[in-house]
DODREN-410734 format. One line per 4 residues: number of its first residue (from 1); their letters; for each residue y negated, z, x of C-alpha. Coordinates in steps of 0.1 Angstrom, whole numbers, always signed. Each point is the difference from the previous one (the first is absolute). Layout:
BEGIN
NUM	A	Y:Z:X; ...
! end
This chain:
BEGIN
1	VDEE	+0:+0:+0; -34:-9:+14; -33:+17:-4; -7:-15:-34
5	EEYE	+34:+12:-13; +14:-35:+0; +33:-10:+16; -1:-23:+30
9	CVSV	+29:-16:+19; +2:+16:+34; +31:-17:+13; +24:-29:-8
13	LNSH	+35:+5:+14; +20:-31:+7; +30:+14:+19; +26:-12:-25
17	TQDV	+11:-36:+0; +10:-2:-37; -10:+16:-33; -9:+37:+0
21	KHVV	+19:+17:-28; -12:+36:+1; -23:+24:+18; -1:+38:+1
25	WHPN	-22:+26:+17; +15:+28:+21; -3:+33:-20; -23:+18:+24
29	QELL	-11:-24:+28; -19:-33:+2; +31:-20:+4; +10:-30:-21
33	ASAS	+34:-15:-5; +8:-35:-14; +31:-18:-11; +4:-38:+2
37	YDDT	+20:-31:-8; +3:-4:+38; +27:+27:-1; -21:+26:+18
41	VKLY	-20:+32:-6; -32:+4:+19; -22:+30:+7; -37:+0:+6
45	HEEE	-26:+25:+13; -37:-1:+8; -9:-8:+36; -36:-5:+12
49	DDWV	-15:-6:-34; +28:-25:-11; +35:+2:-14; +28:-11:+22
53	CCAT	+38:-3:-3; +15:+29:+19; +37:-5:-8; +24:-26:-14
57	LEGH	+33:+12:-16; +28:-25:+2; +35:+3:-14; +0:-13:-35
61	ESTV	+17:-34:-5; -22:-12:-28; -33:+6:-18; -12:+36:+1
65	WSVA	-14:+8:-35; -13:+35:+3; -6:+30:+22; -5:+38:-6
69	FDRS	-9:+29:+22; +17:+34:-5; -22:+31:-5; -5:+7:+37
73	GERL	-7:-36:+9; +25:+2:+28; +25:-22:-18; -4:-33:-17
77	ASCS	+24:-17:-25; +2:-38:-4; +19:-21:-25; +10:-36:+2
81	DDKT	+14:-31:-15; +30:+7:+23; +11:+27:-24; -6:+29:+24
85	VRIW	-24:+29:+4; -10:+10:+36; -14:+33:+10; -23:-1:+30
89	RRYK	-10:+31:+20; -31:+4:+22; +6:+12:+36; -31:+11:+20
93	PGNE	-3:-5:+38; +19:+27:+18; +23:+7:-29; +30:+23:+6
97	EGVA	+24:-27:-12; -8:-22:+29; -11:-30:-21; -21:-23:+21
101	CSGT	-36:-6:-9; -25:-25:+12; -31:+18:+14; -15:+24:-24
105	DPTW	+12:-18:-31; +30:+15:-19; +32:-19:-6; +15:-5:-35
109	KCVC	+38:-1:+1; +25:-8:-28; +21:+31:-4; +18:-8:-33
113	NLSG	+11:-32:-18; +9:+4:-37; +23:-29:-9; +28:-7:-25
117	YHTR	-18:+16:-29; -20:-29:-13; +13:-34:-12; -33:-19:-1
121	TIYD	-35:+2:+16; -16:+34:+2; -36:-5:-11; -15:+35:+4
125	VAWC	+7:+33:+16; -17:+34:-7; +3:+33:+19; -4:+32:-20
129	HLTG	-24:+23:+18; +13:+30:-19; +38:-2:+6; +4:-27:+26
133	ALAT	+20:-22:-23; -1:-38:+3; -1:-24:-30; +6:-37:+2
137	ACGD	-8:-27:-26; +25:-28:+2; +4:-35:-14; +35:+10:-14
141	DAIR	-18:+18:-29; +4:+35:+14; -20:+29:+14; +19:+20:+26
145	VFEE	-10:+34:+14; +12:+12:+33; +0:+35:+16; +2:+8:+37
149	SASS	+30:+21:+11; -10:+35:+9; +24:+0:+29; -10:-34:+15
153	DPQQ	-14:-4:+34; -38:-7:-1; +5:-27:+27; +27:-16:-22
157	PTFG	-7:+11:-36; +25:-9:-28; -10:-7:-36; +22:-2:-30
161	LAPG	-4:-6:-37; -14:+31:-16; +23:+18:-25; -12:-2:-36
165	WAVT	-23:-30:+7; +13:-33:-15; -29:-20:-15; +8:-35:-13
169	LHCS	-21:-21:-22; +12:-26:-25; -27:-21:-16; +2:-30:-23
173	ASVL	-12:-33:+14; -31:+2:-23; -13:+31:+17; -25:-9:+27
177	KTSV	-10:+34:+12; +11:+35:-9; -12:+32:+17; +25:+28:+0
181	EAEP	+1:+36:+10; +35:+12:+9; +8:+37:-3; +27:+13:+25
185	SRKK	+31:+16:-14; -5:+30:+22; -29:+25:-1; -27:+3:+27
189	RPRV	+1:-37:+7; -31:-22:+0; -3:-27:-26; -1:-36:+11
193	SFSR	-20:-28:-15; +7:-37:+2; -8:-33:-17; +24:-27:-12
197	HMSL	-11:-36:+7; +19:-30:-12; -6:-37:+4; +21:-32:-4
201	MARA	+5:+0:+38; +10:+36:+8; +5:+35:-14; -13:+30:+20
205	VFPV	-9:+36:-4; -33:+8:+18; -21:+18:+10; +16:+34:+1
209	SFLE	-18:+33:+7; +5:+38:-4; -22:+19:-24; -12:+28:+22
! end
C-alpha cells in the first residue's frame, strides 16, 4: 500500500516457466510459495527492495496445483497431478541433521511422500493449524483427511487417513457448485469446508479449508 492508501505493484516474479496455479504466504514471515504447471514449487523473499526466488522444490512428476504451510511455517505440503502429496521441511544453515545449505539460505527437503491414496489429480491441500491434520481435495470426488503418526520421526514423518474422517460428495450433473461443511464423526475435530465444481470436462472437489 502506498502513501495514498492505494495498492501498487512492487514486483513481478517470472521464475516459473509455465502457469502459476497457486500462491500462499508463510504464516509468520515475509516468505511466499507458489505452485506451477512446470511441476515445481518456488519460494520467494524480499532482497534489496525486490522479491527474488530463493528456492525451487523439485520432485513432483506433473503439475503442482496447491501448497500449504503448517502452523510453524517449518513445513510445506504440496499436491499434484501425479496423485501425490509431498511434505517439505526447512533446514537452516548449521542444522543438527547435517542437511547441506547454500550460504545463509535454508534448504527445503522432501521428508514425506503420500502416495497410493488418490486415484486422480489432487487439486488442493490444507493444513489445519489447530490439530496438524492435512486435508486434500481430489478429482476422484472425495475429500481425505490425514493425521501424522504420534510416533513418527520428525525427519521422516508418516501420515495416515484419520479415523472417523470419510467425506465423499456425490452430486448430480446439473449441480455446478455446492459449498459443504462436513462435520467429523469424532468430537474435538475441526470442521472442514470445501466446494464442489463440475463441468463437462472434469469433476473435482476444490478448494478445501479447515474452519478454525
